[in-house]
C-alpha positions as CSV (number, residue, x, y, z in Angstrom):
1,X,0.0,0.0,0.0
2,X,1.5,3.4,-0.9
3,X,2.4,5.6,2.0
4,X,0.4,8.8,2.4
5,X,2.3,12.0,2.6
6,X,-0.4,14.0,4.5
7,X,0.1,17.0,2.2
8,X,-2.5,19.8,2.2
9,X,-4.1,19.6,-1.3
10,X,-3.1,22.4,-3.7
11,X,-1.0,24.2,-1.1
12,X,1.9,22.0,-0.1
13,X,4.3,19.3,-1.3
14,X,5.1,16.1,0.6
15,X,7.8,16.2,3.2
16,X,9.8,13.2,4.3
17,X,10.6,14.0,7.9
18,X,13.6,12.4,9.7
19,X,14.1,13.1,13.4
20,X,12.9,16.4,14.9
21,X,10.8,18.6,12.5
22,X,12.4,21.8,11.5
23,X,11.1,25.2,10.6
24,X,11.8,24.5,6.9
25,X,9.7,21.3,7.2
26,X,6.7,23.3,8.4
27,X,7.2,25.8,5.6
28,X,7.3,23.1,3.0
29,X,4.2,21.4,4.4
30,X,2.2,24.6,4.5
31,X,3.5,25.9,1.2
32,X,4.9,29.1,2.5
33,X,8.3,30.5,3.2
34,X,10.3,29.9,6.5
35,X,10.1,33.6,7.2
36,X,6.3,33.5,7.1
37,X,6.2,30.5,9.4
38,X,8.5,32.3,11.9
39,X,6.3,35.4,11.7
40,X,3.1,33.4,12.2
41,X,4.4,31.7,15.3
42,X,5.7,34.9,16.9
43,X,3.0,37.3,15.8
44,X,0.0,35.4,14.4
45,X,-1.9,38.6,13.8
46,X,0.6,39.5,11.0
47,X,-0.5,36.8,8.6
48,X,-3.8,36.0,7.0
49,X,-6.3,33.6,8.6
50,X,-5.8,31.1,5.7
51,X,-2.1,31.1,6.1
52,X,-2.3,30.8,9.8
53,X,-4.6,27.8,9.6
54,X,-2.3,26.0,7.1
55,X,0.8,26.7,9.3
56,X,-1.1,25.5,12.4
57,X,-2.1,22.3,10.7
58,X,1.5,21.7,9.5
59,X,2.8,22.3,13.0
60,X,0.3,19.8,14.5
61,X,1.0,17.1,11.8
62,X,4.7,17.4,12.1
63,X,4.8,17.7,15.9
64,X,7.0,20.8,15.4
65,X,8.4,22.5,18.5
66,X,10.2,25.8,18.0
67,X,13.8,26.1,18.9
68,X,13.5,28.7,21.6
69,X,17.2,28.7,22.3
70,X,18.0,29.7,18.8
71,X,15.3,32.3,18.9
72,X,16.7,33.7,22.1
73,X,20.2,34.0,20.7
74,X,18.8,35.9,17.7
75,X,16.3,38.1,19.5
76,X,17.3,38.1,23.2
77,X,13.8,36.9,24.0
78,X,12.8,33.5,25.5
79,X,9.3,34.2,26.7
80,X,10.3,32.3,29.9
81,X,9.5,33.6,33.4
82,X,11.6,31.9,36.1
83,X,9.8,31.1,39.4
84,X,11.3,29.6,42.5
85,X,9.1,28.3,45.4
86,X,10.1,26.3,48.4
87,X,7.5,23.5,47.9
88,X,5.3,22.0,45.1
89,X,3.2,20.1,47.6
90,X,2.4,22.8,50.1
91,X,-1.1,24.1,49.5
92,X,0.0,27.6,50.2
93,X,1.5,27.8,46.7
94,X,-1.4,26.5,44.7
95,X,-3.1,29.8,44.4
96,X,0.2,31.6,44.0
97,X,1.3,29.5,41.0
98,X,-2.2,29.6,39.5
99,X,-2.1,33.4,39.5
100,X,1.2,33.4,37.7
101,X,-0.1,31.0,35.0
102,X,-3.3,33.0,34.7
103,X,-1.3,36.1,34.0
104,X,1.5,34.9,31.9
105,X,0.1,32.2,29.6
106,X,-2.4,34.3,27.8
107,X,0.4,36.8,27.0
108,X,2.5,34.2,25.4
109,X,4.9,33.5,28.2
110,X,5.8,30.2,29.8
111,X,6.3,29.8,33.6
112,X,9.3,27.7,34.5
113,X,8.9,26.7,38.2
114,X,11.7,25.2,40.2
115,X,11.4,23.9,43.8
116,X,14.0,24.9,46.4
117,X,12.7,22.5,49.0
118,X,13.2,25.1,51.8
119,X,16.9,25.1,51.2
120,X,18.9,28.3,50.5
121,X,21.6,26.3,48.7
122,X,19.0,24.7,46.4
123,X,17.3,28.0,45.8
124,X,20.7,29.4,44.8
125,X,21.2,26.6,42.3
126,X,17.7,27.0,41.0
127,X,18.3,30.8,40.4
128,X,21.5,30.0,38.6
129,X,19.7,27.5,36.4
130,X,16.9,29.9,35.4
131,X,19.3,32.7,34.7
132,X,21.3,30.2,32.5
133,X,18.0,29.5,30.6
134,X,17.7,33.2,29.9
135,X,14.5,33.7,31.9
136,X,13.2,37.2,31.1
137,X,12.2,37.8,34.7
138,X,12.6,36.1,38.1
139,X,9.8,35.8,40.7
140,X,10.8,34.4,44.1
141,X,8.7,33.2,47.0
142,X,10.8,34.6,49.8
143,X,13.4,37.3,50.6
144,X,16.2,35.3,52.2
145,X,18.5,34.5,49.3
146,X,22.2,33.8,49.8
147,X,24.8,36.5,49.1
148,X,25.8,34.7,45.9
149,X,22.1,34.3,44.8
150,X,21.6,38.0,45.3
151,X,24.7,38.9,43.2
152,X,23.4,36.6,40.5
153,X,20.0,38.2,40.5
154,X,21.4,41.8,40.7
155,X,23.7,41.0,37.7
156,X,21.1,39.2,35.6
157,X,19.7,42.4,34.1
158,X,16.1,41.1,34.3
159,X,13.3,42.2,36.6
160,X,13.4,40.4,40.0
161,X,10.4,40.2,42.3
162,X,10.6,38.9,45.8
163,X,7.2,38.0,47.2
164,X,5.5,36.6,50.3
165,X,7.3,38.9,52.7
166,X,8.6,42.4,53.0
167,X,12.3,42.9,52.7
168,X,14.3,45.7,54.3
169,X,16.6,45.8,51.3
170,X,14.8,44.4,48.2
171,X,16.9,43.2,45.3
172,X,14.6,44.9,42.8
173,X,10.9,44.8,43.4
174,X,9.2,43.5,46.6
175,X,5.5,42.5,47.0
176,X,4.4,40.9,50.3
177,X,3.3,41.4,53.9
178,X,4.9,41.3,57.3
179,X,5.1,37.8,58.6
180,X,6.3,39.1,62.0
181,X,3.4,41.5,62.1
182,X,0.9,38.8,61.2
183,X,2.3,36.6,64.0
184,X,1.9,39.5,66.4
185,X,-1.7,40.2,65.2
186,X,-2.8,36.5,65.5
187,X,-1.5,36.4,69.1
188,X,-2.9,39.8,69.9
189,X,-6.3,38.5,68.6
190,X,-6.2,35.7,71.1
191,X,-5.1,38.0,74.0
192,X,-7.9,40.4,73.2
193,X,-10.4,37.5,73.6
194,X,-9.2,37.3,77.2
195,X,-6.8,34.4,76.9
196,X,-3.6,34.6,78.9
197,X,-2.1,31.1,78.6
198,X,-1.4,31.2,74.9
199,X,1.0,28.8,73.3
200,X,2.6,28.5,69.8
201,X,3.5,25.4,67.8
202,X,5.5,25.3,64.6
203,X,7.0,22.8,62.2
204,X,9.3,23.2,59.2
205,X,10.6,26.3,60.8
206,X,11.8,28.3,57.8
207,X,12.5,32.0,57.8
208,X,8.8,32.9,57.5
209,X,7.8,30.6,60.4
210,X,10.6,32.1,62.6
211,X,9.3,35.6,62.0
212,X,5.7,34.6,62.9
213,X,7.2,33.1,66.1
214,X,9.0,36.4,66.8
215,X,5.6,38.2,66.4
216,X,4.0,35.8,68.9
217,X,6.8,36.4,71.4
218,X,6.6,40.1,71.1
219,X,2.9,40.2,71.5
220,X,3.2,38.1,74.7
221,X,6.0,40.3,76.0
222,X,4.0,43.5,75.3
223,X,1.1,42.0,77.2
224,X,3.4,41.3,80.2
225,X,3.1,37.6,79.7
226,X,5.9,35.0,79.9
227,X,6.1,32.8,76.7
228,X,8.9,30.6,78.1
229,X,7.9,27.0,77.9
230,X,4.9,28.0,75.7
231,X,6.6,27.4,72.3
232,X,7.3,24.1,70.6
233,X,9.0,24.1,67.2
234,X,10.9,21.6,65.1
235,X,12.4,21.3,61.7
236,X,10.3,18.3,60.7
237,X,7.9,18.5,57.8
238,X,4.6,20.1,58.7
239,X,1.4,17.9,58.5
240,X,-1.9,17.4,60.2
241,X,-0.4,14.5,62.1
242,X,2.5,16.7,63.2
243,X,0.0,19.2,64.5
244,X,-1.6,16.5,66.7
245,X,1.8,15.4,68.0
246,X,3.0,18.9,68.8
247,X,-0.2,19.8,70.5
248,X,0.0,16.6,72.6
249,X,3.6,17.6,73.6
250,X,2.4,21.1,74.5
251,X,-0.4,19.8,76.7
252,X,2.1,17.8,78.7
253,X,3.9,21.1,79.4
254,X,0.9,23.3,79.8
255,X,-2.2,21.3,80.7
256,X,-4.2,24.4,81.5
257,X,-3.7,25.9,78.1
258,X,-6.3,28.5,77.0
259,X,-5.4,29.3,73.4
260,X,-3.1,28.0,70.7
261,X,-1.6,29.9,67.8
262,X,-0.4,27.4,65.1
263,X,2.3,28.3,62.6
264,X,0.1,27.0,59.7
265,X,-3.3,25.5,59.1
266,X,-2.1,21.9,58.8
267,X,-0.9,22.1,62.4
268,X,-4.1,23.8,63.5
269,X,-6.3,21.1,61.9
270,X,-4.2,18.4,63.6
271,X,-4.6,20.1,67.0
272,X,-8.3,20.4,66.4
273,X,-8.6,16.7,65.7
274,X,-6.5,15.9,68.8
275,X,-8.9,18.0,70.9
276,X,-11.8,16.0,69.6
277,X,-10.1,12.7,70.4
278,X,-9.5,14.0,74.0
279,X,-12.8,15.5,74.6
280,X,-11.4,19.1,74.7
281,X,-14.1,21.4,73.5
282,X,-13.2,24.0,70.9
283,X,-13.6,26.9,71.5
284,X,-15.2,26.5,75.0
285,X,-12.0,24.9,76.5
286,X,-9.4,26.0,74.0
287,X,-9.3,28.6,71.2
288,X,-7.2,27.7,68.1
289,X,-6.0,29.9,65.2
290,X,-4.0,28.8,62.2
291,X,-2.2,30.6,59.5
292,X,-2.6,31.0,55.7
293,X,-6.4,30.4,55.6
294,X,-6.4,27.4,53.3
295,X,-9.7,26.3,51.8
296,X,-10.4,23.6,54.4
297,X,-10.4,26.1,57.3
298,X,-13.9,27.2,56.5
299,X,-15.1,23.6,56.1
300,X,-13.6,22.2,59.3
301,X,-15.9,21.6,62.3
302,X,-15.7,23.9,64.1
303,X,-14.5,26.2,61.3
304,X,-10.9,27.2,61.9
305,X,-9.9,30.8,62.5
306,X,-6.8,31.7,60.5
307,X,-4.6,34.5,59.2
308,X,-5.4,35.1,55.5
309,X,-2.5,35.9,53.2
310,X,-3.2,37.5,49.8
311,X,-1.2,34.9,47.9
312,X,-3.0,35.1,44.6
313,X,-2.9,38.9,44.7
314,X,0.8,38.9,45.4
315,X,1.6,36.7,42.4
316,X,-0.9,38.6,40.2
317,X,0.7,42.0,41.0
318,X,4.1,40.6,40.5
319,X,3.1,39.3,37.1
320,X,1.5,42.6,36.1
321,X,4.6,44.6,37.0
322,X,6.9,42.1,35.2
323,X,4.8,42.3,32.0
324,X,4.8,46.1,32.2
325,X,8.6,46.2,32.4
326,X,9.5,43.6,29.8
327,X,6.8,44.6,27.3
328,X,6.9,48.3,28.0
329,X,9.6,50.9,28.5
330,X,11.7,48.7,30.8
331,X,11.5,51.2,33.7
332,X,10.5,50.1,37.2
333,X,7.3,51.3,38.8
334,X,7.5,54.3,41.2
335,X,6.6,52.0,44.1
336,X,8.9,49.0,44.3
337,X,8.0,47.8,47.8
338,X,4.4,47.0,48.1
339,X,2.7,45.9,51.3
340,X,-0.5,43.9,50.6
341,X,-1.2,43.2,54.3
342,X,-3.1,40.3,55.9
343,X,-6.4,39.6,57.5
344,X,-7.5,37.9,60.7
345,X,-10.4,35.6,59.7
346,X,-12.3,34.8,62.9
347,X,-14.4,31.7,62.8
348,X,-15.9,29.2,65.3
349,X,-12.6,27.8,66.7
350,X,-11.9,31.0,68.7
351,X,-14.1,32.6,71.3
352,X,-13.9,35.0,74.3
353,X,-12.5,33.4,77.4
354,X,-14.9,33.3,80.4
355,X,-12.9,33.8,83.5
356,X,-13.3,31.1,86.2
357,X,-14.5,28.5,83.7
358,X,-12.9,25.1,83.9
359,X,-12.9,22.0,81.8
360,X,-15.4,19.3,82.6
361,X,-14.5,15.9,84.1
362,X,-14.5,14.2,80.7
363,X,-11.8,16.6,79.5
364,X,-9.7,16.1,82.7
365,X,-9.8,12.3,82.3
366,X,-8.8,12.5,78.7
367,X,-5.8,14.7,79.6
368,X,-4.8,12.3,82.3
369,X,-4.1,9.4,79.8
C-alpha cells in the first residue's frame, strides 16, 4: 500500500521527515516561506487567517516544537518567566502559581517553576539554572537569598520580584506582607479575647515561620506575659499528624492551656482533631487559630480561625509589574516595595474566654491518659 504524505491539497508538497521537525519542514508542508512561518508563530496577527490555519495544521501534523534557544540567541527573547518556590506540595503555593499562570500564559509566556525544598543552597542553584536558561524575569517566594544568589540576580539584568514577605533591602521589586506583624496580630487577637495562657507550635521552621514566632513572642511580652515554655517548634515536615503530635507535647507542658496559635493551618487542623479525640471542647475549652487560611479552614468543624494571606494577589501583582517592564519601557514602577497586608479571619474555633471557667470531668480524664 502506498504511504500517504499527508500533504495539504493544492497548497503543499510532501515532506519526508527524519528526526525532529524543522522550521523548513513546516514551511514546505504549509506551502509558505520559512520567514512566514516564523512570523506566524511569533505574531499570528501579522498573517492572514488562511495562512495561519495552514501553518497551524502543519505544526500539528509534524509535531513541530520551536527552537527557543536559537530564537533567544537571535532576539534576546525567550518568553520564559523563572519562578522559585520552596515547595510544590504545600497548598499555600497552589493559588500563587495559579495566579502566575493565569497572568503569563495568555500573554505568550511560559512559567518555568523550580522547587528549592526550603533550602537556600538549592534556591541558589535554581536561580543560577533559570538565569542560565535566559529567563526574562525572576519571581521568588521569599526574601532570604544567599549572598551569591543576590549577586546573580542583581547582575542578571532582568526584573526580579521577591514575594510573600517584606524585605528591608529588596533586590529589585518586593511585594508581600509582614510575617512578623501577622504573627503578632494573631497572638494579639487571642489575647484580646481574654486568653492569657497562649501557646505557639511550629514545624518546618523556615524564615517565615521564625518571623511569625517572633511576632508571637513580642505580643506576649507586650502584654506582660511569659512565653517561656509555651513554644514548641521543630524542623520536621509540617502535616496534620504533626499538629496533633506537637499539641500533645504542648499539653504535657501546659495542661491548663487556654489558646493555641499554630504556625500554619495543617498544624491547627491536627490540633483540632486531637482536641476532639481527647474531649477538649473548641472553642469553649481551647481557642485555636491557624495561618494561611487554606480552603479547608472554613469547612472544618468547628470552622478554623486563621490569618489570611493574599497569595493570589501577590503573584498577580508581580506578574503585572513584570509584564509592564518587559513589554513596555523597561522602567520600574514608582513603588517598588508593596505591602498587601493580611487579615485575621475569625471563625468558630476561637471565642472569648470566660474567667473562672474550667474544663469538665471528661476533658480532665482525657488529659490524664
